[in-house]
C-alpha positions as CSV (number, residue, x, y, z in Angstrom):
1,M,0.3,83.2,21.6
2,N,0.8,82.4,25.2
3,R,3.8,80.7,26.5
4,P,2.3,77.2,27.2
5,S,0.7,77.1,23.8
6,F,4.1,78.3,22.4
7,I,5.8,75.1,24.3
8,I,3.4,72.4,22.9
9,S,3.7,73.6,19.3
10,S,7.5,73.5,19.6
11,L,7.3,70.1,21.1
12,L,5.1,68.9,18.4
13,L,7.2,70.8,15.6
14,L,10.0,68.7,16.9
15,A,8.4,65.3,17.2
16,G,7.7,65.5,13.8
17,L,11.2,66.7,12.7
18,A,12.1,63.7,14.7
19,S,10.1,61.4,13.2
20,M,11.1,62.5,9.6
21,T,14.9,62.7,10.5
22,L,15.2,59.5,12.7
23,F,14.8,55.9,12.2
24,V,15.3,52.5,13.8
25,V,16.9,49.5,11.8
26,D,15.9,46.4,13.0
27,Q,18.5,43.6,13.5
28,R,16.4,41.4,11.0
29,Q,17.0,44.2,8.4
30,F,19.1,46.2,6.1
31,G,18.4,50.0,6.4
32,V,19.2,51.5,2.7
33,V,19.0,55.5,2.9
34,F,18.0,57.5,-0.6
35,A,19.0,60.9,-1.5
36,L,16.9,62.0,-4.3
37,G,16.4,58.4,-5.8
38,Q,20.1,57.6,-5.3
39,I,21.6,54.9,-2.7
40,K,23.3,57.1,-0.5
41,E,24.1,54.8,2.6
42,V,23.6,51.3,3.8
43,I,22.9,50.2,7.1
44,T,23.7,46.9,8.4
45,E,23.9,47.1,11.9
46,P,20.5,47.6,14.4
47,G,20.0,50.8,16.0
48,L,18.8,54.6,15.8
49,N,19.8,56.6,12.9
50,F,19.6,59.8,11.3
51,K,18.7,61.0,7.9
52,L,17.5,64.1,6.3
53,P,13.7,64.1,6.0
54,P,11.7,63.4,2.8
55,P,11.9,64.5,0.0
56,L,15.7,65.0,0.6
57,Q,16.3,61.3,1.7
58,N,14.2,58.3,2.2
59,V,14.9,54.9,3.7
60,S,14.0,51.5,2.8
61,Y,14.3,48.5,4.4
62,I,15.5,44.9,3.3
63,D,15.0,41.4,4.7
64,K,18.5,40.1,5.6
65,R,17.3,36.6,7.2
66,L,17.1,33.1,5.4
67,L,14.4,33.3,3.2
68,T,12.5,30.2,1.4
69,L,11.2,30.1,-2.1
70,D,8.7,27.2,-3.1
71,S,7.7,26.3,-6.6
72,T,4.5,27.3,-7.9
73,D,4.6,26.0,-11.6
74,N,3.1,22.6,-12.3
75,E,4.1,22.6,-15.7
76,P,5.6,19.0,-16.9
77,V,9.4,18.7,-17.6
78,L,10.7,16.0,-20.1
79,T,13.4,13.7,-19.3
80,A,16.0,12.2,-21.1
81,E,13.7,9.0,-22.3
82,K,11.0,12.0,-23.1
83,Q,8.8,11.0,-20.1
84,R,6.7,14.3,-18.6
85,V,7.1,14.6,-15.0
86,V,6.4,17.3,-12.6
87,I,8.8,18.3,-9.9
88,D,8.3,20.4,-6.7
89,W,11.4,22.2,-5.3
90,Y,12.5,24.7,-2.8
91,V,15.3,27.1,-2.6
92,R,16.7,28.6,0.7
93,W,18.3,32.5,-0.1
94,R,19.3,35.5,1.5
95,V,20.5,39.3,0.7
96,S,23.7,39.5,0.7
97,E,24.8,42.9,-0.7
98,P,22.0,45.0,-0.7
99,T,23.3,47.7,-3.0
100,Q,24.0,45.2,-5.7
101,Y,20.3,43.7,-5.0
102,I,18.7,47.1,-5.4
103,R,20.3,48.3,-8.5
104,N,20.0,44.7,-10.3
105,V,16.8,43.1,-8.7
106,G,14.5,45.7,-6.7
107,T,13.4,46.9,-3.6
108,S,11.6,44.1,-2.1
109,E,12.0,40.3,-1.4
110,A,9.2,39.9,-3.6
111,A,11.2,41.0,-6.9
112,G,14.1,39.2,-6.1
113,A,11.6,35.7,-5.8
114,S,10.1,36.5,-8.8
115,Q,13.3,36.3,-10.7
116,L,14.9,33.5,-8.6
117,N,12.1,31.5,-9.3
118,R,12.5,31.7,-13.4
119,V,16.1,31.3,-13.0
120,V,15.7,27.9,-10.7
121,R,12.9,26.6,-13.0
122,N,15.0,26.8,-16.1
123,A,18.0,25.0,-14.3
124,F,16.0,22.3,-13.2
125,Q,14.4,21.8,-16.8
126,E,18.0,21.8,-18.2
127,E,19.2,19.3,-15.8
128,I,16.2,17.2,-15.9
129,N,16.2,16.9,-20.0
130,K,20.0,15.2,-19.3
131,R,18.1,12.5,-16.8
132,T,16.2,9.6,-16.8
133,V,12.9,9.2,-14.2
134,K,15.1,6.5,-12.9
135,E,18.1,8.6,-11.8
136,L,15.8,11.3,-10.6
137,L,14.4,8.8,-7.9
138,S,18.0,7.2,-7.1
139,L,20.8,8.9,-5.1
140,K,21.6,10.3,-8.3
141,R,19.1,13.0,-7.5
142,E,21.7,14.6,-4.9
143,A,24.2,15.4,-8.0
144,L,21.1,17.3,-10.0
145,M,20.4,19.5,-7.1
146,D,24.0,20.2,-6.6
147,D,24.5,20.9,-10.5
148,V,21.1,23.0,-10.2
149,K,22.5,24.8,-7.6
150,T,25.9,25.7,-9.3
151,E,23.8,26.7,-12.3
152,V,21.7,29.1,-10.7
153,L,24.9,30.5,-8.4
154,G,26.5,30.9,-11.8
155,Q,23.3,33.2,-12.7
156,V,23.1,35.4,-10.0
157,R,27.0,36.0,-9.5
158,G,27.3,36.9,-13.0
159,A,28.2,39.6,-15.0
160,K,25.7,41.9,-12.9
161,P,25.5,40.5,-9.5
162,W,22.1,40.3,-7.9
163,G,23.7,40.8,-4.0
164,I,21.9,37.4,-3.2
165,D,23.6,34.0,-1.7
166,V,21.7,30.7,-2.7
167,I,22.2,28.6,0.1
168,D,20.4,25.2,-0.4
169,V,18.4,24.0,-3.3
170,R,15.8,20.8,-2.9
171,I,13.5,18.7,-4.9
172,T,10.7,17.4,-2.5
173,R,8.5,15.7,-5.2
174,V,9.0,13.8,-8.6
175,D,5.6,12.7,-10.0
176,Y,4.2,11.7,-13.6
177,V,1.5,14.1,-15.0
178,E,-2.1,13.0,-14.3
179,A,-2.7,11.2,-17.4
180,I,0.5,8.9,-17.0
181,T,0.0,8.4,-13.5
182,E,-3.3,7.0,-14.1
183,S,-1.8,5.0,-16.8
184,V,0.9,3.5,-14.5
185,Y,-1.6,2.8,-11.7
186,R,-3.7,1.1,-14.5
187,R,-0.8,-1.4,-15.6
188,M,0.1,-1.8,-11.7
189,E,-3.1,-2.8,-11.0
190,A,-3.4,-5.3,-13.9
191,E,0.1,-6.9,-12.7
192,R,-1.6,-7.1,-9.4
193,K,-4.6,-8.8,-10.9
194,R,-2.1,-11.1,-12.9
195,V,0.1,-12.0,-10.3
196,A,-3.3,-12.7,-7.6
197,N,-4.9,-15.0,-10.8
198,E,-1.8,-16.7,-11.0
199,L,-1.4,-17.5,-7.4
200,R,-5.2,-18.8,-7.5
201,S,-4.6,-20.9,-10.2
202,T,-1.5,-22.7,-8.5
203,G,-3.6,-23.0,-5.2
204,A,-6.6,-24.4,-7.1
205,A,-4.2,-26.8,-8.9
206,E,-2.6,-27.6,-5.5
207,G,-6.0,-28.1,-3.9
208,E,-7.2,-30.4,-7.0
209,K,-3.7,-32.4,-6.6
210,I,-4.4,-32.9,-2.6
211,R,-7.6,-33.8,-3.0
212,A,-7.2,-36.5,-5.5
213,D,-4.5,-37.7,-3.7
214,A,-6.7,-38.2,-0.5
215,D,-9.6,-39.7,-2.2
216,R,-7.1,-42.3,-3.7
217,Q,-6.1,-43.0,-0.2
218,R,-9.7,-43.4,0.8
219,E,-10.2,-45.8,-2.1
220,V,-7.2,-47.9,-1.0
221,T,-7.8,-47.5,2.5
222,V,-11.4,-49.0,2.0
223,A,-10.6,-51.3,-0.4
224,N,-8.0,-52.8,2.2
225,A,-10.5,-52.7,4.9
226,Y,-13.1,-54.4,2.7
227,R,-10.8,-57.1,1.7
228,D,-10.0,-57.9,5.2
229,A,-13.3,-58.1,6.1
230,Q,-14.3,-60.6,3.6
231,K,-11.5,-62.5,4.3
232,I,-12.1,-62.6,7.9
233,K,-16.0,-63.5,6.8
234,G,-15.0,-66.2,4.8
235,E,-12.9,-67.7,7.4
236,G,-15.9,-67.1,10.2
237,D,-18.2,-68.9,7.6
238,A,-15.6,-71.8,7.0
239,E,-15.3,-72.3,10.4
240,A,-19.1,-72.2,11.1
241,A,-19.7,-74.6,8.1
242,R,-16.9,-76.7,9.6
243,T,-18.8,-76.7,13.1
244,Y,-22.2,-77.4,11.6
245,S,-21.2,-80.0,9.5
246,E,-19.5,-81.7,12.4
247,A,-22.2,-81.2,14.8
248,F,-24.8,-82.2,12.2
249,G,-22.8,-85.6,11.1
250,R,-23.2,-86.9,14.5
251,D,-27.2,-87.4,14.4
252,P,-28.4,-86.8,10.4
253,Q,-32.2,-87.2,11.6
254,F,-31.6,-84.0,13.8
255,A,-29.8,-81.8,11.7
256,Q,-32.9,-82.7,9.1
257,F,-35.5,-81.6,12.0
258,Y,-33.4,-78.6,12.9
259,R,-33.1,-77.1,9.3
260,S,-36.7,-77.6,8.5
261,L,-37.2,-75.6,12.1
262,D,-35.1,-72.6,10.3
263,A,-37.1,-73.0,7.4
264,Y,-40.4,-73.0,9.2
265,K,-38.9,-69.9,11.2
266,A,-38.1,-68.3,8.1
267,S,-41.2,-69.1,6.4
268,F,-43.6,-67.3,8.8
269,A,-41.4,-64.2,10.2
270,N,-44.2,-61.9,10.0
271,K,-47.6,-62.7,11.7
272,S,-49.2,-61.6,8.4
273,D,-47.4,-63.8,6.7
274,V,-49.7,-66.6,4.8
275,M,-48.8,-70.0,3.2
276,V,-51.7,-72.3,1.5
277,L,-50.3,-75.8,1.3
278,D,-51.4,-79.3,1.3
279,P,-50.2,-80.7,4.6
280,S,-50.8,-84.6,3.2
281,G,-49.1,-84.1,0.5
282,S,-46.3,-81.8,1.0
283,E,-43.0,-82.5,1.9
284,F,-42.5,-79.0,3.8
285,F,-44.3,-80.1,6.9
286,R,-42.9,-83.6,6.8
287,S,-41.6,-82.7,10.3
288,M,-45.0,-81.6,12.0
289,R,-46.8,-84.8,10.7
290,G,-44.8,-86.9,13.2
291,S,-43.9,-89.7,10.7
292,A,-40.8,-90.9,10.1
293,G,-39.1,-87.4,10.0
294,T,-39.2,-87.1,13.7
295,P,-35.8,-86.6,15.0
296,S,-34.5,-88.8,17.5
297,G,-35.0,-87.6,21.3
298,V,-38.1,-85.9,19.8
299,K,-41.1,-87.6,21.1
300,K,-44.3,-88.0,19.4
301,K,-47.7,-86.3,21.1
């Protein structure tokens, strides 16, 4: 083997050994070095580190950041008054002791999330069984979340600590199950319809009352106007009769003649009117015969 080939082979060998013995721990992770399946060292600070090549030593990484666990179970929970409700929640947690976490939970975040989900769900079921729906929707919900957090911390910090910290536990939604929700919506709809019908009935009654009052006022107004009109008309007729009586009393013959003219005018109001009478024997045409019925001041022709 020539010298250049030897140098290249040596460099490749050194690079292979370096890749198997050197590793970098990110600032967002814990580095856990295993020696034949046992935890040899936990590296908490970021940087370049050394280990023996596999299979003598291996390294695993665990996330040290704040993690979020969201609820995925939609099973209903019974309240104190035996109402079935569905809740959504989330938990903020992180790995604090990698050694305890690996020994009691596992080497991945998914293993911790799975076990933590079970503990949180059981804690919520236990606490909700003690409370009513009204308390779940009121300010007492804060006390519920605090109690759940205390119970969960008691589980993960028990005889075999999980090596995790639970930072916060929150409920994001409380709702009835679908069947009960439909029933509640129907009751709400029926109540709104009842209120609407009651308001319509009240409005219709008020409308009838207003219309009846308006009709009454109209009848009173019309009756008063008719009374005043008849009174004025009567006074006018009386005044006219008095005037006629006074005027006709001065010349009775002229009055008789004037009344005859009115009668003639009324009898022949239309051109098509026809009257068959005997002029010689009828008193109706006496004024036209030029007899004694001719009024004073009227000349015969």
